[in-house]
PDB file of N, H, CA, C and O in Angstrom:
ATOM      1  N   MET A   1       5.373   1.131  27.383  1.00  0.00           N
ATOM      2  CA  MET A   1       4.321   0.036  27.271  1.00  0.00           C
ATOM      3  C   MET A   1       4.791  -1.193  28.040  1.00  0.00           C
ATOM      4  O   MET A   1       5.924  -1.605  27.789  1.00  0.00           O
ATOM      5  N   ASP A   2       4.198  -1.696  28.764  1.00  0.00           N
ATOM      6  H   ASP A   2       3.278  -1.361  28.967  1.00  0.00           H
ATOM      7  CA  ASP A   2       4.383  -2.924  29.436  1.00  0.00           C
ATOM      8  C   ASP A   2       4.711  -4.145  28.715  1.00  0.00           C
ATOM      9  O   ASP A   2       4.437  -4.101  27.516  1.00  0.00           O
ATOM     10  N   GLU A   3       5.198  -5.160  29.121  1.00  0.00           N
ATOM     11  H   GLU A   3       5.420  -5.196  30.095  1.00  0.00           H
ATOM     12  CA  GLU A   3       5.671  -6.422  28.603  1.00  0.00           C
ATOM     13  C   GLU A   3       4.444  -6.991  28.133  1.00  0.00           C
ATOM     14  O   GLU A   3       4.456  -7.521  27.022  1.00  0.00           O
ATOM     15  N   ALA A   4       3.278  -6.962  28.872  1.00  0.00           N
ATOM     16  H   ALA A   4       3.268  -6.531  29.774  1.00  0.00           H
ATOM     17  CA  ALA A   4       2.106  -7.773  28.402  1.00  0.00           C
ATOM     18  C   ALA A   4       1.721  -7.251  27.248  1.00  0.00           C
ATOM     19  O   ALA A   4       1.454  -8.021  26.326  1.00  0.00           O
ATOM     20  N   ALA A   5       1.611  -5.809  27.064  1.00  0.00           N
ATOM     21  H   ALA A   5       1.828  -5.183  27.813  1.00  0.00           H
ATOM     22  CA  ALA A   5       1.081  -4.948  25.957  1.00  0.00           C
ATOM     23  C   ALA A   5       1.818  -5.234  24.898  1.00  0.00           C
ATOM     24  O   ALA A   5       1.279  -5.542  23.836  1.00  0.00           O
ATOM     25  N   LYS A   6       3.230  -5.169  25.046  1.00  0.00           N
ATOM     26  H   LYS A   6       3.669  -4.919  25.909  1.00  0.00           H
ATOM     27  CA  LYS A   6       4.248  -5.499  23.853  1.00  0.00           C
ATOM     28  C   LYS A   6       3.782  -6.970  23.214  1.00  0.00           C
ATOM     29  O   LYS A   6       3.657  -7.192  22.009  1.00  0.00           O
ATOM     30  N   ALA A   7       3.538  -7.981  24.357  1.00  0.00           N
ATOM     31  H   ALA A   7       3.639  -7.801  25.336  1.00  0.00           H
ATOM     32  CA  ALA A   7       3.506  -9.481  23.743  1.00  0.00           C
ATOM     33  C   ALA A   7       2.159  -9.360  23.076  1.00  0.00           C
ATOM     34  O   ALA A   7       2.144  -9.800  21.926  1.00  0.00           O
ATOM     35  N   MET A   8       0.994  -8.852  23.542  1.00  0.00           N
ATOM     36  H   MET A   8       1.006  -8.494  24.476  1.00  0.00           H
ATOM     37  CA  MET A   8      -0.022  -8.637  22.674  1.00  0.00           C
ATOM     38  C   MET A   8       0.072  -8.049  21.516  1.00  0.00           C
ATOM     39  O   MET A   8      -0.555  -8.569  20.593  1.00  0.00           O
ATOM     40  N   ALA A   9       0.822  -6.888  21.255  1.00  0.00           N
ATOM     41  H   ALA A   9       1.332  -6.466  22.004  1.00  0.00           H
ATOM     42  CA  ALA A   9       1.120  -6.297  20.138  1.00  0.00           C
ATOM     43  C   ALA A   9       2.026  -7.235  18.975  1.00  0.00           C
ATOM     44  O   ALA A   9       1.826  -7.236  17.760  1.00  0.00           O
ATOM     45  N   LEU A  10       2.965  -7.943  19.645  1.00  0.00           N
ATOM     46  H   LEU A  10       3.128  -7.943  20.632  1.00  0.00           H
ATOM     47  CA  LEU A  10       3.502  -8.811  18.800  1.00  0.00           C
ATOM     48  C   LEU A  10       2.741  -9.781  18.280  1.00  0.00           C
ATOM     49  O   LEU A  10       2.879 -10.156  17.116  1.00  0.00           O
ATOM     50  N   LYS A  11       1.907 -10.251  19.064  1.00  0.00           N
ATOM     51  H   LYS A  11       1.795  -9.946  20.010  1.00  0.00           H
ATOM     52  CA  LYS A  11       1.149 -11.416  18.650  1.00  0.00           C
ATOM     53  C   LYS A  11      -0.056 -10.851  17.700  1.00  0.00           C
ATOM     54  O   LYS A  11      -0.443 -11.701  16.898  1.00  0.00           O
ATOM     55  N   ALA A  12      -0.577  -9.875  17.640  1.00  0.00           N
ATOM     56  H   ALA A  12      -0.263  -9.184  18.291  1.00  0.00           H
ATOM     57  CA  ALA A  12      -1.315  -9.092  16.622  1.00  0.00           C
ATOM     58  C   ALA A  12      -0.578  -9.010  15.384  1.00  0.00           C
ATOM     59  O   ALA A  12      -1.145  -9.359  14.349  1.00  0.00           O
ATOM     60  N   LEU A  13       0.680  -8.571  15.354  1.00  0.00           N
ATOM     61  H   LEU A  13       1.140  -8.288  16.195  1.00  0.00           H
ATOM     62  CA  LEU A  13       1.164  -8.387  14.236  1.00  0.00           C
ATOM     63  C   LEU A  13       1.660  -9.679  13.635  1.00  0.00           C
ATOM     64  O   LEU A  13       1.866  -9.718  12.422  1.00  0.00           O
ATOM     65  N   GLU A  14       1.865 -10.727  14.383  1.00  0.00           N
ATOM     66  H   GLU A  14       1.697 -10.696  15.368  1.00  0.00           H
ATOM     67  CA  GLU A  14       2.340 -12.124  13.825  1.00  0.00           C
ATOM     68  C   GLU A  14       0.939 -12.725  12.977  1.00  0.00           C
ATOM     69  O   GLU A  14       1.009 -13.410  11.957  1.00  0.00           O
ATOM     70  N   GLU A  15      -0.293 -12.310  13.633  1.00  0.00           N
ATOM     71  H   GLU A  15      -0.350 -11.753  14.461  1.00  0.00           H
ATOM     72  CA  GLU A  15      -1.357 -13.029  13.136  1.00  0.00           C
ATOM     73  C   GLU A  15      -1.707 -12.158  11.726  1.00  0.00           C
ATOM     74  O   GLU A  15      -2.012 -12.822  10.734  1.00  0.00           O
ATOM     75  N   LEU A  16      -1.673 -10.846  11.633  1.00  0.00           N
ATOM     76  H   LEU A  16      -1.425 -10.307  12.439  1.00  0.00           H
ATOM     77  CA  LEU A  16      -1.641 -10.129  10.462  1.00  0.00           C
ATOM     78  C   LEU A  16      -0.848 -10.616   9.449  1.00  0.00           C
ATOM     79  O   LEU A  16      -1.275 -10.805   8.309  1.00  0.00           O
ATOM     80  N   GLN A  17       0.466 -10.865   9.856  1.00  0.00           N
ATOM     81  H   GLN A  17       0.813 -10.711  10.781  1.00  0.00           H
ATOM     82  CA  GLN A  17       1.445 -11.164   8.647  1.00  0.00           C
ATOM     83  C   GLN A  17       1.052 -12.674   8.233  1.00  0.00           C
ATOM     84  O   GLN A  17       1.381 -12.998   7.092  1.00  0.00           O
ATOM     85  N   GLU A  18       0.483 -13.498   8.908  1.00  0.00           N
ATOM     86  H   GLU A  18       0.216 -13.235   9.835  1.00  0.00           H
ATOM     87  CA  GLU A  18       0.329 -14.914   8.571  1.00  0.00           C
ATOM     88  C   GLU A  18      -1.073 -14.642   7.531  1.00  0.00           C
ATOM     89  O   GLU A  18      -1.185 -15.172   6.425  1.00  0.00           O
ATOM     90  N   GLN A  19      -1.966 -13.827   8.063  1.00  0.00           N
ATOM     91  H   GLN A  19      -1.876 -13.397   8.961  1.00  0.00           H
ATOM     92  CA  GLN A  19      -3.103 -13.606   7.156  1.00  0.00           C
ATOM     93  C   GLN A  19      -2.772 -13.122   5.708  1.00  0.00           C
ATOM     94  O   GLN A  19      -3.258 -13.622   4.694  1.00  0.00           O
ATOM     95  N   MET A  20      -1.849 -12.045   5.743  1.00  0.00           N
ATOM     96  H   MET A  20      -1.454 -11.640   6.567  1.00  0.00           H
ATOM     97  CA  MET A  20      -1.491 -11.508   4.566  1.00  0.00           C
ATOM     98  C   MET A  20      -0.369 -12.233   3.677  1.00  0.00           C
ATOM     99  O   MET A  20      -0.071 -11.755   2.582  1.00  0.00           O
ATOM    100  N   ARG A  21       0.217 -13.338   4.141  1.00  0.00           N
ATOM    101  H   ARG A  21      -0.026 -13.726   5.030  1.00  0.00           H
ATOM    102  CA  ARG A  21       1.155 -14.177   3.565  1.00  0.00           C
ATOM    103  C   ARG A  21       0.700 -14.535   2.110  1.00  0.00           C
ATOM    104  O   ARG A  21      -0.304 -15.224   1.934  1.00  0.00           O
ATOM    105  N   GLY A  22       1.376 -14.106   1.171  1.00  0.00           N
ATOM    106  H   GLY A  22       2.192 -13.545   1.313  1.00  0.00           H
ATOM    107  CA  GLY A  22       0.746 -14.752  -0.214  1.00  0.00           C
ATOM    108  C   GLY A  22      -0.051 -13.748  -0.914  1.00  0.00           C
ATOM    109  O   GLY A  22      -0.268 -13.882  -2.118  1.00  0.00           O
ATOM    110  N   GLU A  23      -0.560 -12.628  -0.172  1.00  0.00           N
ATOM    111  H   GLU A  23      -0.384 -12.519   0.806  1.00  0.00           H
ATOM    112  CA  GLU A  23      -1.431 -11.797  -0.883  1.00  0.00           C
ATOM    113  C   GLU A  23      -0.725 -10.879  -1.783  1.00  0.00           C
ATOM    114  O   GLU A  23      -1.331 -10.687  -2.837  1.00  0.00           O
ATOM    115  N   ALA A  24       0.446 -10.228  -1.652  1.00  0.00           N
ATOM    116  H   ALA A  24       0.938 -10.384  -0.796  1.00  0.00           H
ATOM    117  CA  ALA A  24       1.127  -9.610  -2.570  1.00  0.00           C
ATOM    118  C   ALA A  24       1.423 -10.309  -3.835  1.00  0.00           C
ATOM    119  O   ALA A  24       1.368  -9.551  -4.803  1.00  0.00           O
ATOM    120  N   GLU A  25       1.705 -11.465  -4.097  1.00  0.00           N
ATOM    121  H   GLU A  25       1.750 -12.082  -3.310  1.00  0.00           H
ATOM    122  CA  GLU A  25       1.808 -12.385  -5.063  1.00  0.00           C
ATOM    123  C   GLU A  25       0.484 -12.437  -5.726  1.00  0.00           C
ATOM    124  O   GLU A  25       0.468 -12.279  -6.946  1.00  0.00           O
ATOM    125  N   LYS A  26      -0.417 -12.599  -5.214  1.00  0.00           N
ATOM    126  H   LYS A  26      -0.404 -12.728  -4.222  1.00  0.00           H
ATOM    127  CA  LYS A  26      -1.888 -12.647  -5.646  1.00  0.00           C
ATOM    128  C   LYS A  26      -2.101 -11.370  -6.375  1.00  0.00           C
ATOM    129  O   LYS A  26      -2.771 -11.374  -7.407  1.00  0.00           O
ATOM    130  N   ALA A  27      -1.568 -10.260  -5.901  1.00  0.00           N
ATOM    131  H   ALA A  27      -1.024 -10.256  -5.062  1.00  0.00           H
ATOM    132  CA  ALA A  27      -1.968  -8.937  -6.472  1.00  0.00           C
ATOM    133  C   ALA A  27      -0.860  -8.731  -7.638  1.00  0.00           C
ATOM    134  O   ALA A  27      -0.841  -7.684  -8.285  1.00  0.00           O
ATOM    135  N   GLY A  28      -0.108  -9.589  -7.829  1.00  0.00           N
ATOM    136  H   GLY A  28      -0.124 -10.439  -7.303  1.00  0.00           H
ATOM    137  CA  GLY A  28       0.908  -9.275  -8.966  1.00  0.00           C
ATOM    138  C   GLY A  28       2.239  -8.498  -8.505  1.00  0.00           C
ATOM    139  O   GLY A  28       3.101  -8.106  -9.291  1.00  0.00           O
ATOM    140  N   LEU A  29       2.273  -8.334  -7.101  1.00  0.00           N
ATOM    141  H   LEU A  29       1.573  -8.652  -6.462  1.00  0.00           H
ATOM    142  CA  LEU A  29       3.404  -7.556  -6.619  1.00  0.00           C
ATOM    143  C   LEU A  29       4.703  -8.734  -6.348  1.00  0.00           C
ATOM    144  O   LEU A  29       4.683  -9.563  -5.438  1.00  0.00           O
ATOM    145  N   ARG A  30       5.708  -8.592  -7.273  1.00  0.00           N
ATOM    146  H   ARG A  30       5.724  -7.918  -8.012  1.00  0.00           H
ATOM    147  CA  ARG A  30       6.487  -9.765  -7.258  1.00  0.00           C
ATOM    148  C   ARG A  30       8.046  -9.101  -6.798  1.00  0.00           C
ATOM    149  O   ARG A  30       9.010  -9.577  -6.198  1.00  0.00           O
ATOM    150  N   THR A  31       7.822  -8.081  -7.259  1.00  0.00           N
ATOM    151  H   THR A  31       7.038  -7.695  -7.746  1.00  0.00           H
ATOM    152  CA  THR A  31       9.512  -7.106  -7.066  1.00  0.00           C
ATOM    153  C   THR A  31       9.387  -5.837  -6.718  1.00  0.00           C
ATOM    154  O   THR A  31       8.306  -5.291  -6.939  1.00  0.00           O
ATOM    155  N   GLU A  32      10.362  -5.160  -6.156  1.00  0.00           N
ATOM    156  H   GLU A  32      11.241  -5.603  -5.977  1.00  0.00           H
ATOM    157  CA  GLU A  32      10.080  -3.832  -5.733  1.00  0.00           C
ATOM    158  C   GLU A  32       9.652  -2.754  -6.965  1.00  0.00           C
ATOM    159  O   GLU A  32       9.089  -1.683  -6.741  1.00  0.00           O
ATOM    160  N   GLU A  33      10.021  -3.233  -8.282  1.00  0.00           N
ATOM    161  H   GLU A  33      10.478  -4.104  -8.464  1.00  0.00           H
ATOM    162  CA  GLU A  33       9.668  -2.401  -9.078  1.00  0.00           C
ATOM    163  C   GLU A  33       7.880  -2.636  -9.403  1.00  0.00           C
ATOM    164  O   GLU A  33       7.181  -1.727  -9.852  1.00  0.00           O
ATOM    165  N   ASP A  34       7.421  -3.851  -9.116  1.00  0.00           N
ATOM    166  H   ASP A  34       7.989  -4.590  -8.752  1.00  0.00           H
ATOM    167  CA  ASP A  34       6.150  -3.884  -9.111  1.00  0.00           C
ATOM    168  C   ASP A  34       5.257  -2.937  -8.046  1.00  0.00           C
ATOM    169  O   ASP A  34       4.131  -2.478  -8.239  1.00  0.00           O
ATOM    170  N   VAL A  35       6.055  -2.799  -6.939  1.00  0.00           N
ATOM    171  H   VAL A  35       6.970  -3.172  -6.782  1.00  0.00           H
ATOM    172  CA  VAL A  35       5.355  -1.995  -5.869  1.00  0.00           C
ATOM    173  C   VAL A  35       5.497  -0.553  -6.252  1.00  0.00           C
ATOM    174  O   VAL A  35       4.600   0.250  -5.996  1.00  0.00           O
ATOM    175  N   ILE A  36       6.593  -0.209  -6.854  1.00  0.00           N
ATOM    176  H   ILE A  36       7.322  -0.861  -7.062  1.00  0.00           H
ATOM    177  CA  ILE A  36       6.905   1.253  -7.149  1.00  0.00           C
ATOM    178  C   ILE A  36       5.754   1.719  -8.221  1.00  0.00           C
ATOM    179  O   ILE A  36       5.100   2.761  -8.181  1.00  0.00           O
ATOM    180  N   ARG A  37       5.687   0.737  -9.124  1.00  0.00           N
ATOM    181  H   ARG A  37       6.217  -0.110  -9.157  1.00  0.00           H
ATOM    182  CA  ARG A  37       4.553   1.104 -10.353  1.00  0.00           C
ATOM    183  C   ARG A  37       3.309   1.134  -9.568  1.00  0.00           C
ATOM    184  O   ARG A  37       2.625   2.125  -9.823  1.00  0.00           O
ATOM    185  N   LEU A  38       2.810   0.323  -8.674  1.00  0.00           N
ATOM    186  H   LEU A  38       3.366  -0.482  -8.467  1.00  0.00           H
ATOM    187  CA  LEU A  38       1.275   0.504  -8.134  1.00  0.00           C
ATOM    188  C   LEU A  38       1.316   1.756  -7.290  1.00  0.00           C
ATOM    189  O   LEU A  38       0.333   2.493  -7.360  1.00  0.00           O
ATOM    190  N   VAL A  39       2.361   2.112  -6.468  1.00  0.00           N
ATOM    191  H   VAL A  39       3.159   1.513  -6.411  1.00  0.00           H
ATOM    192  CA  VAL A  39       2.171   3.253  -5.923  1.00  0.00           C
ATOM    193  C   VAL A  39       2.201   4.506  -6.803  1.00  0.00           C
ATOM    194  O   VAL A  39       1.548   5.481  -6.428  1.00  0.00           O
ATOM    195  N   LYS A  40       2.868   4.561  -7.886  1.00  0.00           N
ATOM    196  H   LYS A  40       3.398   3.769  -8.190  1.00  0.00           H
ATOM    197  CA  LYS A  40       2.723   5.472  -8.706  1.00  0.00           C
ATOM    198  C   LYS A  40       1.278   5.707  -9.527  1.00  0.00           C
ATOM    199  O   LYS A  40       0.817   6.795  -9.875  1.00  0.00           O
ATOM    200  N   GLU A  41       0.747   4.500  -9.720  1.00  0.00           N
ATOM    201  H   GLU A  41       1.121   3.616  -9.438  1.00  0.00           H
ATOM    202  CA  GLU A  41      -0.583   4.456 -10.304  1.00  0.00           C
ATOM    203  C   GLU A  41      -1.696   4.966  -9.380  1.00  0.00           C
ATOM    204  O   GLU A  41      -2.656   5.601  -9.818  1.00  0.00           O
ATOM    205  N   ILE A  42      -1.505   4.616  -7.886  1.00  0.00           N
ATOM    206  H   ILE A  42      -0.726   4.101  -7.531  1.00  0.00           H
ATOM    207  CA  ILE A  42      -2.438   5.048  -6.845  1.00  0.00           C
ATOM    208  C   ILE A  42      -2.327   6.588  -6.696  1.00  0.00           C
ATOM    209  O   ILE A  42      -3.310   7.306  -6.519  1.00  0.00           O
ATOM    210  N   ARG A  43      -0.963   7.069  -6.788  1.00  0.00           N
ATOM    211  H   ARG A  43      -0.164   6.485  -6.933  1.00  0.00           H
ATOM    212  CA  ARG A  43      -0.902   8.401  -6.794  1.00  0.00           C
ATOM    213  C   ARG A  43      -1.425   9.441  -7.920  1.00  0.00           C
ATOM    214  O   ARG A  43      -1.864  10.577  -7.741  1.00  0.00           O
ATOM    215  N   HIS A  44      -1.278   8.838  -8.947  1.00  0.00           N
ATOM    216  H   HIS A  44      -0.921   7.915  -9.092  1.00  0.00           H
ATOM    217  CA  HIS A  44      -1.875   9.541 -10.259  1.00  0.00           C
ATOM    218  C   HIS A  44      -3.288   9.435 -10.233  1.00  0.00           C
ATOM    219  O   HIS A  44      -3.901  10.328 -10.819  1.00  0.00           O
ATOM    220  N   GLU A  45      -4.102   8.308  -9.541  1.00  0.00           N
ATOM    221  H   GLU A  45      -3.605   7.583  -9.066  1.00  0.00           H
ATOM    222  CA  GLU A  45      -5.510   8.481  -9.656  1.00  0.00           C
ATOM    223  C   GLU A  45      -6.123   9.580  -8.598  1.00  0.00           C
ATOM    224  O   GLU A  45      -7.284   9.986  -8.643  1.00  0.00           O
ATOM    225  N   ASP A  46      -5.125   9.995  -7.628  1.00  0.00           N
ATOM    226  H   ASP A  46      -4.182   9.665  -7.591  1.00  0.00           H
ATOM    227  CA  ASP A  46      -5.630  10.808  -6.659  1.00  0.00           C
ATOM    228  C   ASP A  46      -5.218  12.320  -7.092  1.00  0.00           C
ATOM    229  O   ASP A  46      -5.500  13.270  -6.360  1.00  0.00           O
ATOM    230  N   ASP A  47      -4.577  12.474  -8.249  1.00  0.00           N
ATOM    231  H   ASP A  47      -4.349  11.702  -8.843  1.00  0.00           H
ATOM    232  CA  ASP A  47      -4.351  13.697  -8.774  1.00  0.00           C
ATOM    233  C   ASP A  47      -5.454  14.124  -9.275  1.00  0.00           C
ATOM    234  O   ASP A  47      -6.154  13.390  -9.974  1.00  0.00           O
ATOM    235  N   PRO A  48      -5.801  15.470  -8.972  1.00  0.00           N
ATOM    236  CA  PRO A  48      -7.121  16.075  -9.440  1.00  0.00           C
ATOM    237  C   PRO A  48      -6.758  16.309 -10.982  1.00  0.00           C
ATOM    238  O   PRO A  48      -5.597  16.568 -11.301  1.00  0.00           O
ATOM    239  N   LYS A  49      -7.665  16.220 -11.821  1.00  0.00           N
ATOM    240  H   LYS A  49      -8.608  16.010 -11.562  1.00  0.00           H
ATOM    241  CA  LYS A  49      -7.777  16.460 -13.387  1.00  0.00           C
ATOM    242  C   LYS A  49      -7.732  17.804 -13.628  1.00  0.00           C
ATOM    243  O   LYS A  49      -8.601  18.546 -13.171  1.00  0.00           O
ATOM    244  N   PRO A  50      -6.467  18.365 -14.550  1.00  0.00           N
ATOM    245  CA  PRO A  50      -6.582  19.578 -14.762  1.00  0.00           C
ATOM    246  C   PRO A  50      -7.652  20.201 -15.488  1.00  0.00           C
ATOM    247  O   PRO A  50      -8.165  19.536 -16.388  1.00  0.00           O
ATOM    248  N   GLU A  51      -8.134  21.495 -15.233  1.00  0.00           N
ATOM    249  H   GLU A  51      -7.718  22.035 -14.502  1.00  0.00           H
ATOM    250  CA  GLU A  51      -9.251  22.163 -15.804  1.00  0.00           C
ATOM    251  C   GLU A  51      -8.748  22.374 -17.300  1.00  0.00           C
ATOM    252  O   GLU A  51      -7.579  22.636 -17.585  1.00  0.00           O
ATOM    253  N   VAL A  52      -9.720  22.233 -18.161  1.00  0.00           N
ATOM    254  H   VAL A  52     -10.669  22.019 -17.929  1.00  0.00           H
ATOM    255  CA  VAL A  52      -9.469  22.541 -19.538  1.00  0.00           C
ATOM    256  C   VAL A  52      -9.878  23.877 -19.679  1.00  0.00           C
ATOM    257  O   VAL A  52     -10.968  24.281 -19.275  1.00  0.00           O
ATOM    258  N   ASN A  53      -8.933  24.662 -20.310  1.00  0.00           N
ATOM    259  H   ASN A  53      -8.047  24.333 -20.639  1.00  0.00           H
ATOM    260  CA  ASN A  53      -9.303  26.126 -20.441  1.00  0.00           C
ATOM    261  C   ASN A  53      -8.898  26.503 -21.830  1.00  0.00           C
ATOM    262  O   ASN A  53      -7.729  26.320 -22.168  1.00  0.00           O
ATOM    263  N   ASP A  54      -9.878  27.080 -22.772  1.00  0.00           N
ATOM    264  H   ASP A  54     -10.828  27.229 -22.498  1.00  0.00           H
ATOM    265  CA  ASP A  54      -9.458  27.189 -23.914  1.00  0.00           C
ATOM    266  C   ASP A  54      -8.281  28.336 -24.247  1.00  0.00           C
ATOM    267  O   ASP A  54      -7.510  28.331 -25.207  1.00  0.00           O
ATOM    268  N   GLU A  55      -8.363  29.192 -23.307  1.00  0.00           N
ATOM    269  H   GLU A  55      -8.989  29.196 -22.527  1.00  0.00           H
ATOM    270  CA  GLU A  55      -7.223  30.138 -23.444  1.00  0.00           C
ATOM    271  C   GLU A  55      -5.938  29.580 -23.128  1.00  0.00           C
ATOM    272  O   GLU A  55      -4.963  30.244 -23.479  1.00  0.00           O
ATOM    273  N   ASN A  56      -5.718  28.355 -22.459  1.00  0.00           N
ATOM    274  H   ASN A  56      -6.510  27.815 -22.174  1.00  0.00           H
ATOM    275  CA  ASN A  56      -4.348  28.142 -22.114  1.00  0.00           C
ATOM    276  C   ASN A  56      -4.036  26.951 -23.356  1.00  0.00           C
ATOM    277  O   ASN A  56      -3.062  26.223 -23.165  1.00  0.00           O
ATOM    278  N   GLN A  57      -4.716  26.785 -24.406  1.00  0.00           N
ATOM    279  H   GLN A  57      -5.507  27.377 -24.561  1.00  0.00           H
ATOM    280  CA  GLN A  57      -4.354  25.814 -25.365  1.00  0.00           C
ATOM    281  C   GLN A  57      -3.730  26.412 -26.643  1.00  0.00           C
ATOM    282  O   GLN A  57      -3.371  25.673 -27.559  1.00  0.00           O
TER     283      GLN A  57
END
C-alpha cells in the first residue's frame, strides 16, 4: 500500500472513531464484562433452538 493510500485509510479510521465516540456508553457498554455479556447474548440468539422430541424427554 502506498503512502497516499495509507493516509486515506488512516483518515477514514479517524473519522469513524470520531463518529462512534460515546456510542458504547449509550448502549450500556462501560466495562469489559458488559461487552462479554453482550457477545454471549448475541451468540445465544444465533443458536438454533433444539428440537423438542417426546422420545428424548
